[in-house]
C-alpha positions in Angstrom: 26.7 18.3 5.0 26.1 15.1 6.8 22.9 13.6 8.1 23.3 13.3 11.8 20.8 10.9 13.2 20.9 9.2 16.6 18.8 6.2 17.3 18.4 5.3 21.0 17.8 1.5 21.2 16.6 1.9 24.8 13.9 4.4 23.9 10.2 3.5 24.1 9.8 5.1 20.6 10.3 2.7 17.7 13.5 3.2 15.7 11.6 4.0 12.5 9.7 6.7 14.4 12.9 8.1 15.9 14.3 8.3 12.3 11.1 9.8 10.8 10.9 12.4 13.6 14.5 13.5 13.3 14.6 13.7 9.5 11.2 15.6 9.5 12.5 18.1 12.2 15.7 18.7 10.3 13.9 19.2 7.0 11.3 21.6 8.6 13.9 23.6 10.4 16.1 24.0 7.3 19.0 22.0 8.7 18.3 19.7 5.7 17.7 22.0 2.8 15.1 21.4 0.1 16.8 19.3 -2.5 19.2 17.6 -0.1 19.8 14.0 -1.3 19.2 11.5 1.5 21.3 8.3 1.7 19.9 5.1 0.2 17.8 3.0 2.4 20.5 0.3 2.6 23.2 2.9 3.1 21.4 4.6 6.0 20.4 1.3 7.5 24.0 0.1 7.5 25.2 3.5 9.0 22.7 3.4 11.8 22.8 -0.3 12.5 19.1 -0.8 11.5 17.3 -3.2 9.3 16.7 -1.9 5.8 12.9 -2.4 6.3 13.0 0.0 9.3 14.6 2.7 7.2 12.2 2.0 4.3 9.2 2.3 6.7 10.5 5.7 7.9 11.1 6.9 4.3 7.6 5.8 3.3 6.1 7.7 6.2 8.2 10.8 5.3 7.1 10.6 1.7 3.4 10.3 2.8 3.9 13.4 4.9 5.4 15.3 2.0 8.8 15.7 3.7 10.8 13.8 1.2 10.3 12.7 -2.4 11.7 9.8 -4.3 12.8 10.4 -7.9 13.2 6.9 -9.1 16.8 5.9 -9.7 18.0 9.4 -9.0 17.4 9.0 -5.2 15.4 10.4 -2.4 15.4 14.1 -1.7 14.1 16.6 0.9 10.9 18.2 -0.5 9.5 21.6 0.2 7.9 20.1 3.3 7.0 23.2 5.2 4.5 24.5 2.7 2.9 21.1 2.1 2.6 20.4 5.8 1.0 23.8 6.4 -1.5 23.2 3.6 -2.3 19.7 4.8 -2.7 20.8 8.4 -5.0 23.7 7.4 -7.2 21.3 5.3 -7.4 18.8 8.2 -8.3 21.6 10.6 -11.0 22.8 8.3 -12.4 19.3 7.8 -12.5 18.8 11.6 -14.2 22.1 12.2 -16.9 21.4 9.6 -17.5 17.9 11.0 -17.7 19.2 14.6 -20.2 21.8 13.5 -22.3 19.1 11.7 -22.2 17.0 14.9 -23.7 20.0 16.8 -20.6 20.9 18.8 -20.2 24.5 19.8 -17.0 26.4 19.1 -15.7 26.0 22.7 -16.4 22.2 22.7 -14.7 21.8 19.4 -11.6 23.7 20.5 -11.5 21.8 23.8 -11.5 18.5 21.9 -8.6 19.7 19.7 -6.7 20.9 22.8 -7.2 17.5 24.5 -6.1 15.6 21.3 -3.0 17.8 20.9 -2.1 17.4 24.6 -2.4 13.6 24.3 -0.3 13.4 21.1 2.5 15.7 22.2 2.7 14.1 25.6 3.9 10.9 24.0 
């Protein structure tokens, strides 16, 4: 299995974000199975023609998101991201709902705020 990543230098999205998004999507879809060993930062940077810091930034973001995990000298691997992402999303949604209620927003207003935020984020 090879990691097929395409970075579009003409895109308005930063290269690290393109890399993060593609690895995350492949991990969540199962195209990159749990336990798949990712290339080293330097190796992937060389393969994609990116700076090592750009790949390192993407890897850090993916690790923060629970998509990948670094096992010291053993390398970087795809983690069981789907479950972690669902748990984190549920916790964030609950925290938002509780905060909206404390602020006095009704259910419809709270849902409308979420819809608007989701629309803005996914329109990027």
